[in-house]
DSSP file (Angstrom, degrees, kcal/mol; ACC not computed):
  #  RESIDUE AA STRUCTURE BP1 BP2  ACC     N-H-->O    O-->H-N    N-H-->O    O-->H-N    TCO  KAPPA ALPHA  PHI   PSI    X-CA   Y-CA   Z-CA
    1    1 A M              0   0    0      0, 0.0     2,-0.1     0, 0.0     0, 0.0   0.000 360.0 360.0 360.0 142.2    6.6   -6.7   58.5
    2    2 A E     >  -     0   0    0      1,-0.1     4,-2.4     4,-0.0     5,-0.2  -0.351 360.0-111.1 -78.2 161.6    6.2  -10.4   58.7
    3    3 A D  H  > S+     0   0    0      1,-0.2     4,-2.7     2,-0.2     5,-0.2   0.901 118.0  52.7 -58.3 -43.6    8.1  -12.9   56.6
    4    4 A A  H  > S+     0   0    0      1,-0.2     4,-2.4     2,-0.2    -1,-0.2   0.892 109.7  48.4 -64.4 -39.4    4.9  -13.9   54.7
    5    5 A E  H  > S+     0   0    0      2,-0.2     4,-2.7     1,-0.2    -1,-0.2   0.911 111.9  49.7 -66.9 -41.5    4.1  -10.2   53.9
    6    6 A L  H  X S+     0   0    0     -4,-2.4     4,-2.9     2,-0.2    -2,-0.2   0.917 111.5  48.5 -63.3 -42.4    7.7   -9.7   52.7
    7    7 A Q  H  X S+     0   0    0     -4,-2.7     4,-2.6     2,-0.2    -2,-0.2   0.917 112.4  48.5 -64.2 -42.6    7.6  -12.8   50.5
    8    8 A A  H  X S+     0   0    0     -4,-2.4     4,-2.4     2,-0.2    -2,-0.2   0.920 113.6  46.7 -63.5 -43.2    4.2  -11.7   49.0
    9    9 A L  H  X S+     0   0    0     -4,-2.7     4,-2.3     2,-0.2    -2,-0.2   0.912 112.0  51.0 -64.1 -43.0    5.6   -8.2   48.3
   10   10 A S  H  X S+     0   0    0     -4,-2.9     4,-2.4     2,-0.2    -2,-0.2   0.907 110.3  49.1 -60.7 -43.4    8.7   -9.7   46.8
   11   11 A R  H  X S+     0   0    0     -4,-2.6     4,-2.4     2,-0.2    -2,-0.2   0.902 110.8  49.9 -65.1 -41.7    6.7  -11.9   44.6
   12   12 A K  H  X S+     0   0    0     -4,-2.4     4,-2.2     2,-0.2    -1,-0.2   0.894 110.3  50.7 -63.2 -38.5    4.5   -9.0   43.4
   13   13 A L  H  X S+     0   0    0     -4,-2.3     4,-2.6     2,-0.2    -2,-0.2   0.913 109.5  50.3 -65.9 -42.2    7.6   -7.0   42.7
   14   14 A E  H  X S+     0   0    0     -4,-2.4     4,-2.4     2,-0.2    -2,-0.2   0.912 111.2  49.2 -60.9 -42.7    9.1   -9.9   40.7
   15   15 A L  H  X S+     0   0    0     -4,-2.4     4,-2.4     2,-0.2    -1,-0.2   0.891 110.4  51.0 -62.9 -40.4    5.8  -10.1   38.7
   16   16 A L  H  X S+     0   0    0     -4,-2.2     4,-2.4     2,-0.2    -2,-0.2   0.922 109.8  49.1 -62.7 -46.6    5.9   -6.4   38.1
   17   17 A V  H  X S+     0   0    0     -4,-2.6     4,-2.3     1,-0.2    -2,-0.2   0.910 111.4  50.1 -61.9 -42.7    9.5   -6.5   36.8
   18   18 A Q  H  X S+     0   0    0     -4,-2.4     4,-2.5     1,-0.2    -1,-0.2   0.906 110.1  50.2 -60.1 -42.4    8.5   -9.4   34.5
   19   19 A R  H  X S+     0   0    0     -4,-2.4     4,-2.6     2,-0.2    -2,-0.2   0.899 108.9  51.7 -65.9 -39.7    5.5   -7.4   33.2
   20   20 A V  H  X S+     0   0    0     -4,-2.4     4,-2.5     2,-0.2    -1,-0.2   0.927 111.0  48.0 -61.9 -45.2    7.8   -4.4   32.6
   21   21 A E  H  X S+     0   0    0     -4,-2.3     4,-2.3     2,-0.2    -2,-0.2   0.891 111.2  50.8 -62.3 -39.9   10.2   -6.5   30.6
   22   22 A Q  H  X S+     0   0    0     -4,-2.5     4,-2.5     2,-0.2    -2,-0.2   0.912 111.1  48.2 -63.9 -41.9    7.3   -8.0   28.6
   23   23 A L  H  X S+     0   0    0     -4,-2.6     4,-2.5     2,-0.2    -2,-0.2   0.885 110.0  52.2 -66.4 -38.1    6.0   -4.6   27.8
   24   24 A K  H  X S+     0   0    0     -4,-2.5     4,-2.4     2,-0.2    -2,-0.2   0.930 110.7  48.4 -61.5 -45.3    9.5   -3.4   26.7
   25   25 A S  H  X S+     0   0    0     -4,-2.3     4,-2.2     1,-0.2    -2,-0.2   0.922 112.1  48.0 -61.4 -45.7    9.7   -6.4   24.4
   26   26 A Q  H  X S+     0   0    0     -4,-2.5     4,-2.8     1,-0.2    -1,-0.2   0.896 110.3  53.0 -61.3 -40.4    6.3   -5.8   23.0
   27   27 A N  H  X S+     0   0    0     -4,-2.5     4,-2.4     2,-0.2    -2,-0.2   0.909 108.5  49.1 -63.0 -42.7    7.2   -2.1   22.5
   28   28 A R  H  X S+     0   0    0     -4,-2.4     4,-2.4     2,-0.2    -1,-0.2   0.920 112.3  48.9 -62.0 -43.1   10.3   -3.0   20.6
   29   29 A A  H  X S+     0   0    0     -4,-2.2     4,-2.4     1,-0.2    -2,-0.2   0.922 112.0  48.6 -64.1 -42.9    8.4   -5.4   18.4
   30   30 A L  H  X S+     0   0    0     -4,-2.8     4,-2.6     2,-0.2    -1,-0.2   0.883 110.7  50.7 -64.5 -38.6    5.7   -2.8   17.7
   31   31 A L  H  X S+     0   0    0     -4,-2.4     4,-2.4     2,-0.2    -1,-0.2   0.901 111.2  48.3 -64.7 -40.9    8.3   -0.2   16.8
   32   32 A A  H  X S+     0   0    0     -4,-2.4     4,-2.2     2,-0.2    -2,-0.2   0.904 112.1  49.2 -64.8 -41.1   10.0   -2.6   14.4
   33   33 A S  H  X S+     0   0    0     -4,-2.4     4,-2.6     2,-0.2     5,-0.2   0.915 110.7  50.4 -64.0 -43.9    6.6   -3.4   12.9
   34   34 A E  H  X S+     0   0    0     -4,-2.6     4,-2.3     1,-0.2    -2,-0.2   0.912 109.4  51.0 -61.6 -42.7    5.8    0.3   12.5
   35   35 A K  H  X S+     0   0    0     -4,-2.4     4,-2.3     1,-0.2    -1,-0.2   0.923 110.7  49.8 -60.0 -44.2    9.2    1.0   10.9
   36   36 A A  H  X S+     0   0    0     -4,-2.2     4,-2.4     1,-0.2    -2,-0.2   0.916 112.4  44.9 -65.0 -43.9    8.5   -1.9    8.4
   37   37 A W  H  X S+     0   0    0     -4,-2.6     4,-2.4     2,-0.2    -1,-0.2   0.840 111.4  53.7 -73.7 -27.7    5.1   -0.7    7.4
   38   38 A R  H  X S+     0   0    0     -4,-2.3     4,-2.4    -5,-0.2    -1,-0.2   0.917 111.1  46.6 -66.1 -41.1    6.3    2.9    7.1
   39   39 A E  H  X S+     0   0    0     -4,-2.3     4,-2.3     2,-0.2    -2,-0.2   0.921 113.2  48.7 -64.7 -43.3    9.0    1.8    4.7
   40   40 A E  H  X S+     0   0    0     -4,-2.4     4,-2.6     2,-0.2    -2,-0.2   0.908 110.7  51.1 -62.9 -41.7    6.5   -0.3    2.8
   41   41 A R  H  X S+     0   0    0     -4,-2.4     4,-2.5     2,-0.2    -2,-0.2   0.922 109.5  50.2 -61.3 -44.5    4.1    2.7    2.6
   42   42 A A  H  X S+     0   0    0     -4,-2.4     4,-2.2     1,-0.2    -1,-0.2   0.908 111.5  48.9 -60.6 -42.4    6.9    4.9    1.3
   43   43 A H  H  X S+     0   0    0     -4,-2.3     4,-2.5     1,-0.2    -2,-0.2   0.910 111.6  48.5 -64.2 -42.8    7.8    2.3   -1.3
   44   44 A L  H  X S+     0   0    0     -4,-2.6     4,-2.6     2,-0.2    -2,-0.2   0.882 109.8  52.0 -66.0 -38.6    4.1    1.9   -2.4
   45   45 A I  H  X S+     0   0    0     -4,-2.5     4,-2.4     2,-0.2    -1,-0.2   0.918 110.9  48.7 -62.6 -42.9    3.8    5.7   -2.7
   46   46 A E  H  X S+     0   0    0     -4,-2.2     4,-2.2     2,-0.2    -2,-0.2   0.923 111.9  48.1 -62.7 -44.2    6.9    5.8   -4.9
   47   47 A K  H  X S+     0   0    0     -4,-2.5     4,-2.4     1,-0.2    -2,-0.2   0.900 111.3  51.4 -63.3 -40.2    5.5    3.0   -7.1
   48   48 A N  H  X S+     0   0    0     -4,-2.6     4,-2.4     2,-0.2    -1,-0.2   0.905 109.1  49.9 -63.5 -42.1    2.2    4.7   -7.3
   49   49 A E  H  X S+     0   0    0     -4,-2.4     4,-2.4     2,-0.2    -1,-0.2   0.897 110.7  49.9 -64.3 -40.0    3.8    8.0   -8.4
   50   50 A M  H  X S+     0   0    0     -4,-2.2     4,-2.1     2,-0.2    -2,-0.2   0.907 111.4  48.3 -65.6 -40.6    5.8    6.2  -11.0
   51   51 A A  H  X S+     0   0    0     -4,-2.4     4,-2.6     2,-0.2    -2,-0.2   0.894 110.4  52.2 -65.9 -39.7    2.7    4.5  -12.4
   52   52 A R  H  X S+     0   0    0     -4,-2.4     4,-2.7     1,-0.2    -2,-0.2   0.919 109.7  48.8 -60.9 -44.3    0.9    7.8  -12.4
   53   53 A L  H  X S+     0   0    0     -4,-2.4     4,-2.3     2,-0.2    -1,-0.2   0.901 111.1  50.3 -64.2 -40.0    3.7    9.4  -14.4
   54   54 A K  H  X S+     0   0    0     -4,-2.1     4,-2.4     2,-0.2    -2,-0.2   0.921 111.5  47.9 -63.2 -44.6    3.7    6.5  -16.9
   55   55 A V  H  X S+     0   0    0     -4,-2.6     4,-2.6     1,-0.2    -2,-0.2   0.924 111.5  50.2 -63.3 -44.0   -0.1    6.8  -17.4
   56   56 A E  H  X S+     0   0    0     -4,-2.7     4,-2.3     1,-0.2    -1,-0.2   0.896 110.6  50.0 -60.5 -39.5    0.2   10.5  -17.9
   57   57 A A  H  X S+     0   0    0     -4,-2.3     4,-2.4     2,-0.2    -1,-0.2   0.897 110.6  49.8 -65.6 -39.4    2.9   10.0  -20.5
   58   58 A M  H  X S+     0   0    0     -4,-2.4     4,-2.7     2,-0.2    -2,-0.2   0.920 110.0  50.4 -64.2 -42.5    0.8    7.4  -22.3
   59   59 A I  H  X S+     0   0    0     -4,-2.6     4,-2.4     1,-0.2    -2,-0.2   0.908 110.1  50.3 -62.3 -42.0   -2.2    9.8  -22.3
   60   60 A S  H  X S+     0   0    0     -4,-2.3     4,-2.3     2,-0.2    -1,-0.2   0.920 111.2  48.6 -62.3 -43.4    0.1   12.6  -23.7
   61   61 A R  H  X S+     0   0    0     -4,-2.4     4,-2.5     1,-0.2    -2,-0.2   0.905 111.2  50.0 -63.1 -40.7    1.3   10.2  -26.5
   62   62 A L  H  X S+     0   0    0     -4,-2.7     4,-2.4     2,-0.2    -2,-0.2   0.906 111.2  48.7 -64.7 -40.3   -2.2    9.2  -27.3
   63   63 A K  H  X S+     0   0    0     -4,-2.4     4,-2.0     2,-0.2    -1,-0.2   0.894 111.1  50.5 -64.4 -39.6   -3.3   12.8  -27.5
   64   64 A A  H  X S+     0   0    0     -4,-2.3     4,-1.5     2,-0.2    -2,-0.2   0.912 111.9  47.6 -65.6 -42.5   -0.3   13.6  -29.8
   65   65 A L  H  X S+     0   0    0     -4,-2.5     4,-1.0     1,-0.2    -2,-0.2   0.898 110.2  53.0 -63.0 -41.1   -1.2   10.6  -32.0
   66   66 A E  H  < S+     0   0    0     -4,-2.4     3,-0.4     1,-0.2    -1,-0.2   0.875 108.9  49.1 -63.2 -39.0   -4.8   11.7  -32.1
   67   67 A Q  H  < S+     0   0    0     -4,-2.0    -1,-0.2     1,-0.2    -2,-0.2   0.795 104.8  59.3 -73.8 -27.4   -3.8   15.2  -33.2
   68   68 A D  H  <        0   0    0     -4,-1.5    -1,-0.2     1,-0.2    -2,-0.2   0.746 360.0 360.0 -71.6 -22.9   -1.5   13.9  -36.0
   69   69 A T     <        0   0    0     -4,-1.0    -1,-0.2    -3,-0.4    -2,-0.2   0.470 360.0 360.0 -95.1 360.0   -4.4   12.1  -37.6
């Protein structure tokens, strides 16, 4: 192989290594983002369940009051 070919191949290899590192970094960021939205989703589900239970309790109290009158 000629020097120019080796240099071109070496440069392509360097670019490939850089791209792999860039993709690894993006993957880490995406995984962190996924973890954050999964935690947020779990929190929102919990809040929704608490709100549902409160509404059901209010409805029960209103029905009880309605029956008392």
